[in-house]
N, CA and C atoms as an extended XYZ file, in Angstrom:
495
Properties=species:S:1:pos:R:3:atomname:S:1:resname:S:1:resid:I:1 pbc="F F F"
N       -28.212       52.686       -0.096 N   MET     1
C       -28.489       51.333        0.347 CA  MET     1
C       -28.147       50.330       -0.739 C   MET     1
N       -28.473       50.684       -2.018 N   LYS     2
C       -28.150       49.792       -3.120 CA  LYS     2
C       -26.650       49.561       -3.202 C   LYS     2
N       -25.883       50.632       -2.940 N   HIS     3
C       -24.430       50.536       -2.999 CA  HIS     3
C       -23.914       49.513       -1.985 C   HIS     3
N       -24.452       49.557       -0.765 N   TYR     4
C       -24.017       48.615        0.263 CA  TYR     4
C       -24.406       47.184       -0.100 C   TYR     4
N       -25.603       47.027       -0.660 N   PHE     5
C       -26.047       45.704       -1.063 CA  PHE     5
C       -25.145       45.144       -2.165 C   PHE     5
N       -24.783       45.985       -3.138 N   SER     6
C       -23.892       45.551       -4.222 CA  SER     6
C       -22.530       45.163       -3.668 C   SER     6
N       -22.025       45.949       -2.748 N   MET     7
C       -20.719       45.637       -2.145 CA  MET     7
C       -20.811       44.351       -1.323 C   MET     7
N       -21.934       44.195       -0.608 N   PHE     8
C       -22.121       42.986        0.187 CA  PHE     8
C       -22.149       41.761       -0.722 C   PHE     8
N       -22.914       41.863       -1.820 N   ARG     9
C       -23.019       40.753       -2.761 CA  ARG     9
C       -21.661       40.446       -3.390 C   ARG     9
N       -20.919       41.459       -3.755 N   ALA    10
C       -19.584       41.266       -4.333 CA  ALA    10
C       -18.668       40.598       -3.306 C   ALA    10
N       -18.787       41.023       -2.074 N   GLY    11
C       -17.975       40.418       -1.010 CA  GLY    11
C       -18.296       38.946       -0.820 C   GLY    11
N       -19.578       38.615       -0.882 N   VAL    12
C       -19.992       37.219       -0.751 CA  VAL    12
C       -19.433       36.387       -1.899 C   VAL    12
N       -19.489       36.934       -3.102 N   VAL    13
C       -18.958       36.227       -4.273 CA  VAL    13
C       -17.460       36.015       -4.125 C   VAL    13
N       -16.754       37.041       -3.703 N   ILE    14
C       -15.299       36.935       -3.525 CA  ILE    14
C       -14.974       35.912       -2.448 C   ILE    14
N       -15.686       35.964       -1.324 N   LEU    15
C       -15.449       34.989       -0.264 CA  LEU    15
C       -15.735       33.569       -0.752 C   LEU    15
N       -16.779       33.429       -1.544 N   GLY    16
C       -17.100       32.114       -2.100 CA  GLY    16
C       -15.988       31.599       -2.985 C   GLY    16
N       -15.457       32.475       -3.838 N   LEU    17
C       -14.355       32.082       -4.715 CA  LEU    17
C       -13.103       31.739       -3.912 C   LEU    17
N       -12.832       32.522       -2.883 N   LEU    18
C       -11.685       32.216       -2.023 CA  LEU    18
C       -11.881       30.882       -1.313 C   LEU    18
N       -13.098       30.635       -0.892 N   GLY    19
C       -13.388       29.349       -0.238 CA  GLY    19
C       -13.178       28.179       -1.171 C   GLY    19
N       -13.630       28.336       -2.418 N   VAL    20
C       -13.433       27.277       -3.406 CA  VAL    20
C       -11.946       27.075       -3.656 C   VAL    20
N       -11.200       28.167       -3.783 N   ALA    21
C        -9.759       28.057       -4.018 CA  ALA    21
C        -9.061       27.393       -2.835 C   ALA    21
N        -9.480       27.742       -1.631 N   ALA    22
C        -8.871       27.153       -0.442 CA  ALA    22
C        -9.201       25.682       -0.318 C   ALA    22
N       -10.395       25.309       -0.765 N   CYS    23
C       -10.809       23.911       -0.658 CA  CYS    23
C       -10.258       23.046       -1.772 C   CYS    23
N        -9.815       23.680       -2.860 N   SER    24
C        -9.258       22.845       -3.927 CA  SER    24
C        -7.991       22.224       -3.401 C   SER    24
N        -7.823       20.951       -3.656 N   SER    25
C        -6.707       20.239       -3.058 CA  SER    25
C        -5.642       19.950       -4.086 C   SER    25
N        -4.467       19.740       -3.569 N   SER    26
C        -3.370       19.338       -4.443 CA  SER    26
C        -3.531       17.873       -4.794 C   SER    26
N        -2.755       17.397       -5.731 N   ASN    27
C        -2.839       16.006       -6.161 CA  ASN    27
C        -2.602       15.028       -5.029 C   ASN    27
N        -1.741       15.358       -4.102 N   ARG    28
C        -1.455       14.401       -3.034 CA  ARG    28
C        -2.655       14.179       -2.127 C   ARG    28
N        -3.579       15.148       -2.085 N   ASP    29
C        -4.765       14.985       -1.263 CA  ASP    29
C        -5.876       14.244       -1.985 C   ASP    29
N        -5.721       14.017       -3.271 N   MET    30
C        -6.781       13.419       -4.061 CA  MET    30
C        -6.627       11.907       -4.190 C   MET    30
N        -5.652       11.334       -3.530 N   GLY    31
C        -5.493        9.891       -3.567 CA  GLY    31
C        -4.499        9.444       -4.615 C   GLY    31
N        -4.210        8.138       -4.640 N   PRO    32
C        -3.196        7.589       -5.515 CA  PRO    32
C        -3.428        7.849       -6.995 C   PRO    32
N        -4.653        7.785       -7.459 N   ALA    33
C        -4.897        7.940       -8.888 CA  ALA    33
C        -4.487        9.323       -9.373 C   ALA    33
N        -4.773       10.335       -8.591 N   ALA    34
C        -4.451       11.695       -9.010 CA  ALA    34
C        -2.956       11.964       -8.937 C   ALA    34
N        -2.264       11.373       -7.963 N   SER    35
C        -0.843       11.646       -7.808 CA  SER    35
C         0.018       10.674       -8.589 C   SER    35
N        -0.603        9.807       -9.357 N   ASN    36
C         0.089        8.790      -10.129 CA  ASN    36
C         1.239        9.362      -10.938 C   ASN    36
N         1.006       10.445      -11.655 N   HIS    37
C         2.029       10.993      -12.527 CA  HIS    37
C         3.100       11.759      -11.765 C   HIS    37
N         2.953       11.951      -10.471 N   HIS    38
C         3.936       12.677       -9.685 CA  HIS    38
C         4.890       11.765       -8.921 C   HIS    38
N         4.681       10.460       -8.975 N   ALA    39
C         5.565        9.551       -8.262 CA  ALA    39
C         6.899        9.474       -8.994 C   ALA    39
N         7.959        9.688       -8.276 N   ILE    40
C         9.295        9.629       -8.857 CA  ILE    40
C         9.665        8.157       -9.040 C   ILE    40
N        10.064        7.780      -10.254 N   PRO    41
C        10.414        6.373      -10.512 CA  PRO    41
C        11.474        5.869       -9.529 C   PRO    41
N        11.258        4.658       -9.040 N   GLY    42
C        12.203        4.039       -8.126 CA  GLY    42
C        12.020        4.392       -6.671 C   GLY    42
N        10.990        5.195       -6.359 N   THR    43
C        10.747        5.582       -4.968 CA  THR    43
C         9.667        4.709       -4.347 C   THR    43
N         9.547        4.810       -3.054 N   GLU    44
C         8.514        4.061       -2.345 CA  GLU    44
C         7.125        4.431       -2.850 C   GLU    44
N         6.889        5.719       -3.091 N   SER    45
C         5.566        6.108       -3.580 CA  SER    45
C         5.320        5.562       -4.982 C   SER    45
N         6.330        5.477       -5.821 N   ASP    46
C         6.193        4.853       -7.135 CA  ASP    46
C         5.766        3.397       -6.963 C   ASP    46
N         6.407        2.707       -6.047 N   PHE    47
C         6.089        1.304       -5.796 CA  PHE    47
C         4.649        1.137       -5.312 C   PHE    47
N         4.266        1.905       -4.319 N   VAL    48
C         2.925        1.791       -3.735 CA  VAL    48
C         1.849        2.180       -4.739 C   VAL    48
N         2.039        3.301       -5.424 N   ILE    49
C         1.006        3.837       -6.316 CA  ILE    49
C         0.926        3.074       -7.631 C   ILE    49
N         2.067        2.832       -8.247 N   ASN    50
C         2.073        2.293       -9.605 CA  ASN    50
C         2.195        0.779       -9.689 C   ASN    50
N         2.635        0.147       -8.618 N   VAL    51
C         2.822       -1.303       -8.632 CA  VAL    51
C         1.824       -1.984       -7.704 C   VAL    51
N         1.748       -1.512       -6.494 N   GLY    52
C         0.905       -2.121       -5.458 CA  GLY    52
C         1.791       -2.815       -4.444 C   GLY    52
N         1.601       -2.503       -3.189 N   ASP    53
C         2.482       -3.040       -2.153 CA  ASP    53
C         1.866       -4.179       -1.349 C   ASP    53
N         0.614       -4.589       -1.684 N   ARG    54
C        -0.005       -5.632       -0.868 CA  ARG    54
C        -0.842       -6.593       -1.684 C   ARG    54
N        -0.924       -7.797       -1.132 N   VAL    55
C        -1.799       -8.828       -1.693 CA  VAL    55
C        -2.660       -9.358       -0.559 C   VAL    55
N        -3.810       -9.901       -0.922 N   PHE    56
C        -4.772      -10.359        0.071 CA  PHE    56
C        -4.991      -11.863       -0.047 C   PHE    56
N        -5.447      -12.461        1.040 N   PHE    57
C        -5.624      -13.905        1.130 CA  PHE    57
C        -7.035      -14.247        1.585 C   PHE    57
N        -7.473      -15.426        1.224 N   ALA    58
C        -8.745      -15.949        1.719 CA  ALA    58
C        -8.553      -16.398        3.169 C   ALA    58
N        -9.639      -16.666        3.844 N   THR    59
C        -9.600      -17.110        5.242 CA  THR    59
C        -8.821      -18.412        5.378 C   THR    59
N        -7.926      -18.447        6.357 N   ASP    60
C        -7.131      -19.637        6.688 CA  ASP    60
C        -6.310      -20.155        5.516 C   ASP    60
N        -5.898      -19.277        4.613 N   VAL    61
C        -5.174      -19.684        3.413 CA  VAL    61
C        -3.888      -18.872        3.293 C   VAL    61
N        -2.824      -19.561        2.866 N   ALA    62
C        -1.567      -18.880        2.565 CA  ALA    62
C        -1.248      -18.960        1.077 C   ALA    62
N        -2.107      -19.603        0.296 N   ALA    63
C        -1.899      -19.722       -1.150 CA  ALA    63
C        -2.268      -18.414       -1.834 C   ALA    63
N        -1.583      -18.132       -2.932 N   LEU    64
C        -1.813      -16.902       -3.681 CA  LEU    64
C        -2.962      -17.063       -4.678 C   LEU    64
N        -3.817      -16.071       -4.724 N   SER    65
C        -4.874      -16.031       -5.736 CA  SER    65
C        -4.249      -15.559       -7.051 C   SER    65
N        -4.987      -15.689       -8.138 N   ASP    66
C        -4.512      -15.193       -9.430 CA  ASP    66
C        -4.276      -13.691       -9.377 C   ASP    66
N        -5.150      -12.979       -8.705 N   GLU    67
C        -5.001      -11.528       -8.563 CA  GLU    67
C        -3.726      -11.186       -7.792 C   GLU    67
N        -3.450      -11.921       -6.723 N   ALA    68
C        -2.237      -11.691       -5.937 CA  ALA    68
C        -0.992      -11.970       -6.775 C   ALA    68
N        -1.033      -13.034       -7.555 N   LYS    69
C         0.111      -13.365       -8.413 CA  LYS    69
C         0.385      -12.249       -9.411 C   LYS    69
N        -0.664      -11.658       -9.934 N   GLU    70
C        -0.483      -10.562      -10.890 CA  GLU    70
C         0.196       -9.363      -10.226 C   GLU    70
N        -0.246       -9.004       -9.032 N   VAL    71
C         0.390       -7.903       -8.291 CA  VAL    71
C         1.847       -8.245       -8.029 C   VAL    71
N         2.125       -9.472       -7.620 N   LEU    72
C         3.496       -9.867       -7.305 CA  LEU    72
C         4.382       -9.910       -8.554 C   LEU    72
N         3.823      -10.244       -9.694 N   ARG    73
C         4.609      -10.171      -10.945 CA  ARG    73
C         5.046       -8.725      -11.203 C   ARG    73
N         4.136       -7.791      -10.975 N   HIS    74
C         4.482       -6.379      -11.134 CA  HIS    74
C         5.542       -5.962      -10.108 C   HIS    74
N         5.401       -6.442       -8.875 N   GLN    75
C         6.409       -6.144       -7.860 CA  GLN    75
C         7.773       -6.678       -8.288 C   GLN    75
N         7.814       -7.906       -8.776 N   ALA    76
C         9.076       -8.517       -9.189 CA  ALA    76
C         9.728       -7.720      -10.318 C   ALA    76
N         8.941       -7.325      -11.304 N   GLU    77
C         9.483       -6.532      -12.416 CA  GLU    77
C        10.055       -5.221      -11.904 C   GLU    77
N         9.335       -4.566      -11.011 N   TRP    78
C         9.793       -3.301      -10.452 CA  TRP    78
C        11.082       -3.514       -9.656 C   TRP    78
N        11.105       -4.555       -8.841 N   LEU    79
C        12.302       -4.827       -8.036 CA  LEU    79
C        13.507       -5.167       -8.912 C   LEU    79
N        13.278       -5.852      -10.018 N   LYS    80
C        14.386       -6.145      -10.934 CA  LYS    80
C        14.861       -4.873      -11.644 C   LYS    80
N        13.962       -3.946      -11.873 N   ARG    81
C        14.326       -2.669      -12.490 CA  ARG    81
C        15.152       -1.812      -11.524 C   ARG    81
N        14.927       -1.977      -10.219 N   TYR    82
C        15.642       -1.192       -9.201 CA  TYR    82
C        16.366       -2.148       -8.247 C   TYR    82
N        17.486       -2.703       -8.690 N   PRO    83
C        18.172       -3.754       -7.915 CA  PRO    83
C        18.788       -3.276       -6.603 C   PRO    83
N        18.821       -1.993       -6.353 N   GLN    84
C        19.370       -1.482       -5.098 CA  GLN    84
C        18.350       -1.522       -3.957 C   GLN    84
N        17.097       -1.801       -4.260 N   ILE    85
C        16.023       -1.788       -3.261 CA  ILE    85
C        15.985       -3.105       -2.491 C   ILE    85
N        15.860       -3.001       -1.179 N   VAL    86
C        15.704       -4.138       -0.276 CA  VAL    86
C        14.322       -4.029        0.354 C   VAL    86
N        13.607       -5.148        0.410 N   VAL    87
C        12.253       -5.117        0.962 CA  VAL    87
C        12.071       -6.136        2.073 C   VAL    87
N        11.075       -5.872        2.880 N   GLN    88
C        10.638       -6.819        3.907 CA  GLN    88
C         9.163       -7.105        3.651 C   GLN    88
N         8.825       -8.379        3.650 N   ILE    89
C         7.444       -8.781        3.415 CA  ILE    89
C         6.801       -9.051        4.761 C   ILE    89
N         5.757       -8.287        5.046 N   GLU    90
C         5.032       -8.423        6.305 CA  GLU    90
C         3.824       -9.332        6.090 C   GLU    90
N         3.727      -10.374        6.889 N   GLY    91
C         2.558      -11.237        6.850 CA  GLY    91
C         1.576      -10.831        7.937 C   GLY    91
N         0.288      -10.824        7.590 N   HIS    92
C        -0.758      -10.417        8.531 CA  HIS    92
C        -1.928      -11.401        8.484 C   HIS    92
N        -2.712      -11.404        9.535 N   ALA    93
C        -3.909      -12.252        9.624 CA  ALA    93
C        -5.044      -11.428       10.223 C   ALA    93
N        -6.267      -11.936       10.085 N   ASP    94
C        -7.377      -11.234       10.715 CA  ASP    94
C        -7.432      -11.620       12.201 C   ASP    94
N        -8.368      -11.056       12.913 N   GLU    95
C        -8.410      -11.200       14.372 CA  GLU    95
C        -8.913      -12.546       14.871 C   GLU    95
N        -9.492      -13.336       13.997 N   ARG    96
C       -10.043      -14.624       14.429 CA  ARG    96
C        -8.920      -15.636       14.591 C   ARG    96
N        -9.060      -16.515       15.516 N   GLY    97
C        -8.028      -17.520       15.772 CA  GLY    97
C        -7.106      -17.081       16.897 C   GLY    97
N        -6.321      -18.021       17.368 N   THR    98
C        -5.402      -17.723       18.465 CA  THR    98
C        -4.211      -16.920       17.968 C   THR    98
N        -3.519      -16.321       18.887 N   ARG    99
C        -2.314      -15.550       18.554 CA  ARG    99
C        -1.297      -16.438       17.851 C   ARG    99
N        -1.083      -17.621       18.377 N   GLU   100
C        -0.095      -18.546       17.819 CA  GLU   100
C        -0.481      -18.982       16.405 C   GLU   100
N        -1.756      -19.320       16.222 N   TYR   101
C        -2.224      -19.740       14.907 CA  TYR   101
C        -2.020      -18.622       13.890 C   TYR   101
N        -2.393      -17.408       14.253 N   ASN   102
C        -2.288      -16.282       13.334 CA  ASN   102
C        -0.844      -15.899       13.034 C   ASN   102
N         0.041      -16.040       14.014 N   LEU   103
C         1.460      -15.792       13.743 CA  LEU   103
C         1.996      -16.809       12.732 C   LEU   103
N         1.644      -18.067       12.914 N   ALA   104
C         2.095      -19.102       11.983 CA  ALA   104
C         1.512      -18.870       10.583 C   ALA   104
N         0.236      -18.550       10.499 N   LEU   105
C        -0.406      -18.312        9.209 CA  LEU   105
C         0.199      -17.092        8.518 C   LEU   105
N         0.421      -16.026        9.258 N   SER   106
C         0.989      -14.825        8.643 CA  SER   106
C         2.438      -15.063        8.206 C   SER   106
N         3.173      -15.900        8.936 N   ALA   107
C         4.532      -16.265        8.513 CA  ALA   107
C         4.492      -17.039        7.202 C   ALA   107
N         3.537      -17.952        7.071 N   LYS   108
C         3.376      -18.703        5.816 CA  LYS   108
C         3.036      -17.763        4.666 C   LYS   108
N         2.185      -16.805        4.909 N   ARG   109
C         1.810      -15.850        3.861 CA  ARG   109
C         3.021      -15.045        3.403 C   ARG   109
N         3.799      -14.553        4.349 N   ALA   110
C         4.987      -13.780        3.989 CA  ALA   110
C         5.990      -14.644        3.218 C   ALA   110
N         6.161      -15.879        3.654 N   THR   111
C         7.083      -16.789        2.978 CA  THR   111
C         6.593      -17.130        1.578 C   THR   111
N         5.301      -17.319        1.412 N   THR   112
C         4.730      -17.595        0.095 CA  THR   112
C         5.008      -16.440       -0.863 C   THR   112
N         4.832      -15.217       -0.400 N   VAL   113
C         5.114      -14.041       -1.226 CA  VAL   113
C         6.599      -13.982       -1.562 C   VAL   113
N         7.449      -14.183       -0.564 N   ARG   114
C         8.898      -14.163       -0.786 CA  ARG   114
C         9.290      -15.205       -1.826 C   ARG   114
N         8.805      -16.423       -1.672 N   ASP   115
C         9.136      -17.500       -2.608 CA  ASP   115
C         8.666      -17.170       -4.021 C   ASP   115
N         7.501      -16.566       -4.145 N   PHE   116
C         6.996      -16.191       -5.466 CA  PHE   116
C         7.907      -15.148       -6.109 C   PHE   116
N         8.312      -14.137       -5.348 N   LEU   117
C         9.193      -13.105       -5.882 CA  LEU   117
C        10.542      -13.692       -6.299 C   LEU   117
N        11.057      -14.618       -5.520 N   ILE   118
C        12.316      -15.295       -5.874 CA  ILE   118
C        12.138      -16.070       -7.179 C   ILE   118
N        11.028      -16.769       -7.309 N   ALA   119
C        10.750      -17.535       -8.530 CA  ALA   119
C        10.634      -16.622       -9.751 C   ALA   119
N        10.306      -15.343       -9.520 N   GLN   120
C        10.210      -14.381      -10.605 CA  GLN   120
C        11.553      -13.719      -10.916 C   GLN   120
N        12.602      -14.101      -10.186 N   GLY   121
C        13.934      -13.590      -10.481 CA  GLY   121
C        14.480      -12.543       -9.539 C   GLY   121
N        13.815      -12.279       -8.431 N   VAL   122
C        14.322      -11.319       -7.449 CA  VAL   122
C        15.311      -12.052       -6.540 C   VAL   122
N        16.460      -11.458       -6.314 N   ALA   123
C        17.499      -12.084       -5.482 CA  ALA   123
C        17.010      -12.275       -4.056 C   ALA   123
N        17.176      -13.473       -3.506 N   PRO   124
C        16.723      -13.751       -2.130 CA  PRO   124
C        17.363      -12.845       -1.086 C   PRO   124
N        18.571      -12.365       -1.351 N   THR   125
C        19.260      -11.502       -0.389 CA  THR   125
C        18.590      -10.147       -0.233 C   THR   125
N        17.690       -9.807       -1.132 N   ARG   126
C        16.993       -8.521       -1.077 CA  ARG   126
C        15.652       -8.622       -0.368 C   ARG   126
N        15.292       -9.827        0.077 N   LEU   127
C        13.966      -10.077        0.644 CA  LEU   127
C        14.073      -10.650        2.044 C   LEU   127
N        13.325      -10.088        2.965 N   SER   128
C        13.195      -10.689        4.295 CA  SER   128
C        11.714      -10.751        4.632 C   SER   128
N        11.372      -11.535        5.624 N   THR   129
C         9.973      -11.666        6.022 CA  THR   129
C         9.829      -11.428        7.514 C   THR   129
N         8.630      -11.029        7.893 N   ILE   130
C         8.261      -10.883        9.297 CA  ILE   130
C         6.781      -11.204        9.423 C   ILE   130
N         6.414      -11.838       10.517 N   ALA   131
C         5.021      -12.219       10.754 CA  ALA   131
C         4.451      -11.380       11.895 C   ALA   131
N         3.326      -10.741       11.648 N   TYR   132
C         2.665       -9.934       12.675 CA  TYR   132
C         1.386      -10.579       13.191 C   TYR   132
N         0.922      -11.623       12.551 N   GLY   133
C        -0.315      -12.238       12.998 CA  GLY   133
C        -1.457      -11.249       12.942 C   GLY   133
N        -2.193      -11.159       14.026 N   LYS   134
C        -3.334      -10.238       14.082 CA  LYS   134
C        -3.005       -8.940       14.813 C   LYS   134
N        -1.731       -8.711       15.066 N   GLU   135
C        -1.300       -7.583       15.901 CA  GLU   135
C        -1.359       -6.215       15.230 C   GLU   135
N        -1.408       -6.154       13.908 N   ARG   136
C        -1.398       -4.858       13.212 CA  ARG   136
C        -2.526       -4.778       12.174 C   ARG   136
N        -3.759       -4.747       12.634 N   PRO   137
C        -4.869       -4.667       11.679 CA  PRO   137
C        -4.923       -3.285       11.022 C   PRO   137
N        -5.382       -3.261        9.775 N   VAL   138
C        -5.612       -1.981        9.104 CA  VAL   138
C        -7.074       -1.584        9.188 C   VAL   138
N        -7.938       -2.541        9.491 N   ALA   139
C        -9.371       -2.277        9.615 CA  ALA   139
C        -9.863       -2.923       10.905 C   ALA   139
N       -10.639       -2.168       11.661 N   LEU   140
C       -11.143       -2.668       12.935 CA  LEU   140
C       -12.662       -2.720       12.917 C   LEU   140
N       -13.197       -3.916       12.840 N   CYS   141
C       -14.621       -4.147       13.009 CA  CYS   141
C       -14.826       -5.658       13.050 C   CYS   141
N       -15.957       -6.058       13.485 N   ASP   142
C       -16.259       -7.484       13.606 CA  ASP   142
C       -17.103       -7.915       12.408 C   ASP   142
N       -16.481       -7.833       11.212 N   ALA   143
C       -17.202       -8.164        9.985 CA  ALA   143
C       -16.210       -8.591        8.908 C   ALA   143
N       -16.701       -9.331        7.932 N   GLU   144
C       -15.860       -9.843        6.852 CA  GLU   144
C       -15.149       -8.727        6.097 C   GLU   144
N       -15.801       -7.594        5.887 N   ARG   145
C       -15.178       -6.512        5.125 CA  ARG   145
C       -13.889       -6.025        5.795 C   ARG   145
N       -13.823       -6.077        7.095 N   CYS   146
C       -12.598       -5.703        7.807 CA  CYS   146
C       -11.609       -6.861        7.826 C   CYS   146
N       -12.101       -8.047        8.119 N   TRP   147
C       -11.208       -9.207        8.172 CA  TRP   147
C       -10.480       -9.397        6.850 C   TRP   147
N       -11.189       -9.192        5.742 N   ALA   148
C       -10.589       -9.376        4.413 CA  ALA   148
C        -9.423       -8.413        4.191 C   ALA   148
N        -9.518       -7.201        4.712 N   GLN   149
C        -8.437       -6.223        4.569 CA  GLN   149
C        -7.223       -6.592        5.419 C   GLN   149
N        -7.469       -7.311        6.499 N   ASN   150
C        -6.386       -7.664        7.417 CA  ASN   150
C        -5.643       -8.937        7.015 C   ASN   150
N        -6.231       -9.750        6.159 N   ARG   151
C        -5.568      -10.974        5.667 CA  ARG   151
C        -4.705      -10.587        4.473 C   ARG   151
N        -3.467      -10.195        4.755 N   ARG   152
C        -2.654       -9.603        3.702 CA  ARG   152
C        -1.170       -9.861        3.919 C   ARG   152
N        -0.421       -9.612        2.861 N   ALA   153
C         1.034       -9.526        2.938 CA  ALA   153
C         1.399       -8.198        2.293 C   ALA   153
N         2.246       -7.439        2.962 N   VAL   154
C         2.636       -6.116        2.486 CA  VAL   154
C         4.136       -6.120        2.231 C   VAL   154
N         4.517       -5.686        1.048 N   THR   155
C         5.930       -5.582        0.687 CA  THR   155
C         6.378       -4.158        0.993 C   THR   155
N         7.256       -4.037        1.981 N   MET   156
C         7.712       -2.735        2.456 CA  MET   156
C         9.156       -2.499        2.016 C   MET   156
N         9.400       -1.342        1.447 N   ILE   157
C        10.775       -0.972        1.117 CA  ILE   157
C        11.460       -0.566        2.414 C   ILE   157
N        12.555       -1.246        2.731 N   VAL   158
C        13.248       -0.948        3.975 CA  VAL   158
C        14.549       -0.189        3.747 C   VAL   158
N        15.148       -0.347        2.577 N   SER   159
C        16.370        0.388        2.280 CA  SER   159
C        16.745        0.203        0.825 C   SER   159
N        17.701        0.995        0.447 N   SER   160
C        18.315        0.769       -0.853 CA  SER   160
C        19.818        0.775       -0.615 C   SER   160
N        20.505       -0.025       -1.341 N   TYR   161
C        21.955       -0.107       -1.191 CA  TYR   161
C        22.594       -0.023       -2.559 C   TYR   161
N        23.837        0.328       -2.542 N   LYS   162
C        24.614        0.371       -3.786 CA  LYS   162
C        25.594       -0.783       -3.726 C   LYS   162
N        25.583       -1.546       -4.769 N   ALA   163
C        26.516       -2.668       -4.836 CA  ALA   163
C        27.901       -2.133       -5.209 C   ALA   163
N        28.879       -2.493       -4.416 N   TYR   164
C        30.249       -2.081       -4.698 CA  TYR   164
C        31.030       -3.290       -5.171 C   TYR   164
N        31.802       -3.092       -6.211 N   GLU   165
C        32.588       -4.200       -6.755 CA  GLU   165
C        34.022       -4.080       -6.345 C   GLU   165
């Protein structure tokens, strides 16, 4: 009987260790901070993880905060380092307000981001804008914590091209 109990206990320990090994996740499952060192320079994941692809806005505002300007300065530096990258700036709004109002506000937000990047030395031909208004929320709830996440502009890499002379 002792032999069976010892084998049972050993089996439980082995299963526990296998469970721990199976549950241990790779860096990509641990979020951006853990996969930071695995992003290949010049790739979309490098841009998202190491630079930041979005800025946020206050309610009914298209002006950039100091924090947003800092993110956009990093975006501009990255874009100047990789001149083959073309981006589209998506403007978004929260769910409050009419469809028309939110489309106009999100267009202003995208244009503000585009203009800032141009002022930082990014070629205008590499930047386009699109306004989504309240049509593509990232957070759904009837509270400020969700609305704040939806008032944003996202810089999306759409392609890379090689300049031919």
